[in-house]
Structures are given as C-alpha cells and as structure tokens.
N, CA, C and O atoms as a GROMACS GRO file, in nm:
protein
  224
    1MET      N    1  -1.117   0.779   0.043
    1MET     CA    2  -1.011   0.810   0.136
    1MET      C    3  -0.889   0.722   0.103
    1MET      O    4  -0.902   0.600   0.092
    2PRO      N    5  -0.773   0.782   0.087
    2PRO     CA    6  -0.653   0.703   0.054
    2PRO      C    7  -0.617   0.604   0.164
    2PRO      O    8  -0.656   0.621   0.280
    3HIS      N    9  -0.544   0.503   0.127
    3HIS     CA   10  -0.499   0.403   0.223
    3HIS      C   11  -0.362   0.438   0.276
    3HIS      O   12  -0.290   0.519   0.217
    4LYS      N   13  -0.325   0.377   0.388
    4LYS     CA   14  -0.198   0.404   0.454
    4LYS      C   15  -0.133   0.271   0.492
    4LYS      O   16  -0.202   0.176   0.529
    5ILE      N   17  -0.001   0.265   0.482
    5ILE     CA   18   0.074   0.144   0.519
    5ILE      C   19   0.138   0.168   0.655
    5ILE      O   20   0.206   0.269   0.675
    6SER      N   21   0.117   0.076   0.748
    6SER     CA   22   0.170   0.091   0.884
    6SER      C   23   0.311   0.033   0.896
    6SER      O   24   0.367  -0.020   0.800
    7ASP      N   25   0.365   0.044   1.016
    7ASP     CA   26   0.499  -0.008   1.046
    7ASP      C   27   0.504  -0.160   1.041
    7ASP      O   28   0.612  -0.219   1.048
    8GLU      N   29   0.388  -0.224   1.029
    8GLU     CA   30   0.383  -0.370   1.020
    8GLU      C   31   0.433  -0.421   0.884
    8GLU      O   32   0.453  -0.541   0.866
    9CYS      N   33   0.454  -0.330   0.790
    9CYS     CA   34   0.497  -0.364   0.654
    9CYS      C   35   0.627  -0.445   0.657
    9CYS      O   36   0.724  -0.406   0.722
   10ILE      N   37   0.627  -0.558   0.585
   10ILE     CA   38   0.747  -0.642   0.577
   10ILE      C   39   0.819  -0.625   0.443
   10ILE      O   40   0.910  -0.701   0.410
   11MET      N   41   0.778  -0.524   0.366
   11MET     CA   42   0.841  -0.489   0.239
   11MET      C   43   0.845  -0.604   0.139
   11MET      O   44   0.946  -0.624   0.072
   12CYS      N   45   0.736  -0.679   0.130
   12CYS     CA   46   0.732  -0.791   0.035
   12CYS      C   47   0.702  -0.745  -0.107
   12CYS      O   48   0.736  -0.815  -0.203
   13GLY      N   49   0.638  -0.628  -0.122
   13GLY     CA   50   0.608  -0.574  -0.254
   13GLY      C   51   0.477  -0.618  -0.314
   13GLY      O   52   0.443  -0.575  -0.425
   14ALA      N   53   0.402  -0.701  -0.246
   14ALA     CA   54   0.274  -0.750  -0.300
   14ALA      C   55   0.176  -0.636  -0.325
   14ALA      O   56   0.102  -0.637  -0.423
   15CYS      N   57   0.176  -0.539  -0.237
   15CYS     CA   58   0.083  -0.425  -0.252
   15CYS      C   59   0.116  -0.344  -0.376
   15CYS      O   60   0.027  -0.304  -0.450
   16ALA      N   61   0.243  -0.319  -0.399
   16ALA     CA   62   0.285  -0.242  -0.516
   16ALA      C   63   0.248  -0.314  -0.645
   16ALA      O   64   0.205  -0.252  -0.742
   17ASP      N   65   0.264  -0.445  -0.645
   17ASP     CA   66   0.228  -0.525  -0.763
   17ASP      C   67   0.078  -0.522  -0.789
   17ASP      O   68   0.034  -0.528  -0.904
   18ALA      N   69  -0.001  -0.512  -0.682
   18ALA     CA   70  -0.147  -0.515  -0.694
   18ALA      C   71  -0.208  -0.380  -0.730
   18ALA      O   72  -0.321  -0.374  -0.779
   19CYS      N   73  -0.136  -0.272  -0.707
   19CYS     CA   74  -0.192  -0.138  -0.728
   19CYS      C   75  -0.208  -0.108  -0.877
   19CYS      O   76  -0.110  -0.108  -0.952
   20PRO      N   77  -0.332  -0.082  -0.922
   20PRO     CA   78  -0.356  -0.058  -1.064
   20PRO      C   79  -0.310   0.080  -1.114
   20PRO      O   80  -0.299   0.102  -1.235
   21VAL      N   81  -0.283   0.172  -1.022
   21VAL     CA   82  -0.242   0.307  -1.062
   21VAL      C   83  -0.098   0.340  -1.021
   21VAL      O   84  -0.056   0.455  -1.029
   22GLU      N   85  -0.025   0.240  -0.977
   22GLU     CA   86   0.115   0.254  -0.938
   22GLU      C   87   0.135   0.365  -0.834
   22GLU      O   88   0.228   0.446  -0.845
   23ALA      N   89   0.047   0.367  -0.734
   23ALA     CA   90   0.054   0.468  -0.628
   23ALA      C   91   0.145   0.426  -0.513
   23ALA      O   92   0.168   0.503  -0.420
   24ILE      N   93   0.198   0.303  -0.518
   24ILE     CA   94   0.278   0.251  -0.407
   24ILE      C   95   0.423   0.238  -0.450
   24ILE      O   96   0.454   0.180  -0.555
   25SER      N   97   0.511   0.292  -0.366
   25SER     CA   98   0.654   0.286  -0.396
   25SER      C   99   0.731   0.240  -0.273
   25SER      O  100   0.684   0.250  -0.160
   26GLU      N  101   0.850   0.189  -0.299
   26GLU     CA  102   0.934   0.137  -0.191
   26GLU      C  103   1.002   0.253  -0.119
   26GLU      O  104   1.062   0.340  -0.181
   27GLY      N  105   0.991   0.253   0.015
   27GLY     CA  106   1.058   0.351   0.098
   27GLY      C  107   1.178   0.289   0.165
   27GLY      O  108   1.218   0.177   0.130
   28ASP      N  109   1.236   0.357   0.260
   28ASP     CA  110   1.354   0.306   0.330
   28ASP      C  111   1.321   0.189   0.421
   28ASP      O  112   1.395   0.090   0.424
   29THR      N  113   1.211   0.198   0.495
   29THR     CA  114   1.177   0.093   0.592
   29THR      C  115   1.043   0.027   0.564
   29THR      O  116   1.011  -0.075   0.625
   30GLN      N  117   0.965   0.082   0.473
   30GLN     CA  118   0.835   0.025   0.436
   30GLN      C  119   0.790   0.086   0.305
   30GLN      O  120   0.847   0.184   0.258
   31TYR      N  121   0.688   0.027   0.245
   31TYR     CA  122   0.631   0.083   0.123
   31TYR      C  123   0.543   0.202   0.160
   31TYR      O  124   0.493   0.210   0.272
   32ASN      N  125   0.524   0.294   0.066
   32ASN     CA  126   0.446   0.415   0.089
   32ASN      C  127   0.340   0.430  -0.021
   32ASN      O  128   0.362   0.392  -0.136
   33ILE      N  129   0.226   0.486   0.017
   33ILE     CA  130   0.119   0.511  -0.078
   33ILE      C  131   0.109   0.661  -0.103
   33ILE      O  132   0.098   0.739  -0.008
   34ASP      N  133   0.113   0.701  -0.228
   34ASP     CA  134   0.097   0.841  -0.265
   34ASP      C  135  -0.052   0.873  -0.262
   34ASP      O  136  -0.128   0.823  -0.345
   35PRO      N  137  -0.096   0.957  -0.167
   35PRO     CA  138  -0.239   0.986  -0.154
   35PRO      C  139  -0.297   1.060  -0.275
   35PRO      O  140  -0.418   1.055  -0.298
   36GLU      N  141  -0.213   1.127  -0.352
   36GLU     CA  142  -0.259   1.198  -0.471
   36GLU      C  143  -0.294   1.100  -0.584
   36GLU      O  144  -0.378   1.130  -0.669
   37LEU      N  145  -0.228   0.983  -0.585
   37LEU     CA  146  -0.251   0.884  -0.690
   37LEU      C  147  -0.350   0.775  -0.649
   37LEU      O  148  -0.415   0.715  -0.735
   38CYS      N  149  -0.363   0.750  -0.520
   38CYS     CA  150  -0.448   0.642  -0.469
   38CYS      C  151  -0.594   0.666  -0.508
   38CYS      O  152  -0.649   0.774  -0.488
   39ILE      N  153  -0.656   0.563  -0.566
   39ILE     CA  154  -0.797   0.572  -0.607
   39ILE      C  155  -0.890   0.498  -0.511
   39ILE      O  156  -1.009   0.481  -0.538
   40ASP      N  157  -0.835   0.453  -0.398
   40ASP     CA  158  -0.913   0.389  -0.292
   40ASP      C  159  -0.985   0.263  -0.340
   40ASP      O  160  -1.100   0.239  -0.305
   41CYS      N  161  -0.916   0.183  -0.421
   41CYS     CA  162  -0.979   0.062  -0.475
   41CYS      C  163  -0.970  -0.057  -0.379
   41CYS      O  164  -1.051  -0.150  -0.388
   42GLY      N  165  -0.873  -0.055  -0.288
   42GLY     CA  166  -0.859  -0.163  -0.191
   42GLY      C  167  -0.779  -0.282  -0.239
   42GLY      O  168  -0.765  -0.380  -0.165
   43ALA      N  169  -0.725  -0.278  -0.358
   43ALA     CA  170  -0.647  -0.390  -0.410
   43ALA      C  171  -0.524  -0.417  -0.323
   43ALA      O  172  -0.486  -0.533  -0.304
   44CYS      N  173  -0.463  -0.313  -0.272
   44CYS     CA  174  -0.344  -0.329  -0.188
   44CYS      C  175  -0.378  -0.396  -0.056
   44CYS      O  176  -0.303  -0.479  -0.005
   45THR      N  177  -0.493  -0.359  -0.001
   45THR     CA  178  -0.536  -0.419   0.125
   45THR      C  179  -0.557  -0.569   0.110
   45THR      O  180  -0.517  -0.647   0.197
   46ASP      N  181  -0.619  -0.609   0.000
   46ASP     CA  182  -0.641  -0.750  -0.027
   46ASP      C  183  -0.509  -0.826  -0.050
   46ASP      O  184  -0.498  -0.943  -0.016
   47ALA      N  185  -0.411  -0.758  -0.107
   47ALA     CA  186  -0.283  -0.823  -0.140
   47ALA      C  187  -0.188  -0.833  -0.021
   47ALA      O  188  -0.098  -0.917  -0.021
   48CYS      N  189  -0.206  -0.749   0.080
   48CYS     CA  190  -0.114  -0.746   0.194
   48CYS      C  191  -0.129  -0.869   0.283
   48CYS      O  192  -0.235  -0.891   0.342
   49ALA      N  193  -0.023  -0.947   0.293
   49ALA     CA  194  -0.025  -1.072   0.370
   49ALA      C  195  -0.025  -1.050   0.521
   49ALA      O  196  -0.064  -1.139   0.596
   50VAL      N  197   0.020  -0.932   0.566
   50VAL     CA  198   0.032  -0.908   0.710
   50VAL      C  199  -0.069  -0.805   0.762
   50VAL      O  200  -0.064  -0.767   0.879
   51GLY      N  201  -0.158  -0.759   0.676
   51GLY     CA  202  -0.261  -0.664   0.719
   51GLY      C  203  -0.208  -0.529   0.757
   51GLY      O  204  -0.261  -0.465   0.848
   52ALA      N  205  -0.104  -0.483   0.689
   52ALA     CA  206  -0.039  -0.355   0.724
   52ALA      C  207  -0.103  -0.235   0.657
   52ALA      O  208  -0.059  -0.123   0.678
   53ILE      N  209  -0.208  -0.257   0.576
   53ILE     CA  210  -0.268  -0.147   0.502
   53ILE      C  211  -0.411  -0.124   0.550
   53ILE      O  212  -0.490  -0.217   0.562
   54SER      N  213  -0.441   0.004   0.577
   54SER     CA  214  -0.576   0.039   0.621
   54SER      C  215  -0.615   0.173   0.561
   54SER      O  216  -0.531   0.243   0.505
   55GLU      N  217  -0.744   0.207   0.573
   55GLU     CA  218  -0.788   0.338   0.528
   55GLU      C  219  -0.734   0.443   0.623
   55GLU      O  220  -0.727   0.421   0.744
   56GLU      N  221  -0.696   0.555   0.568
   56GLU     CA  222  -0.638   0.662   0.648
   56GLU      C  223  -0.742   0.729   0.735
   56GLU      O  224  -0.710   0.822   0.809
   0.00000   0.00000   0.00000
C-alpha cells in the first residue's frame, strides 16, 4: 500500500532524499508521493522528522 504525506509536512525534503525510487516530489505546500512509483519500502517514514508520513 503506498504511503501518504499529511498536512504536518514541514517541507524539509528528508523523505525525498530517502526514497530509493524517487517517488516523492515537492508540491506547493507539502511533499507528495506518487502512488504509481511508491514501492512501500518505508524509507520515507523512517526519514520523516515530524511523523507526517503514513500508510494510505
């Protein structure tokens, strides 16, 4: 199941740096995960300092 980034995102970019398949991109107010590219590895969840990423 792909992961989702909530409104708690502080746009630090740690999740995008951690993603091995480059499924995370910068949006206007928060980062976004492309569900078509996400391989559900959890690397972004571990990298997020504010806990803004969860399973969808």
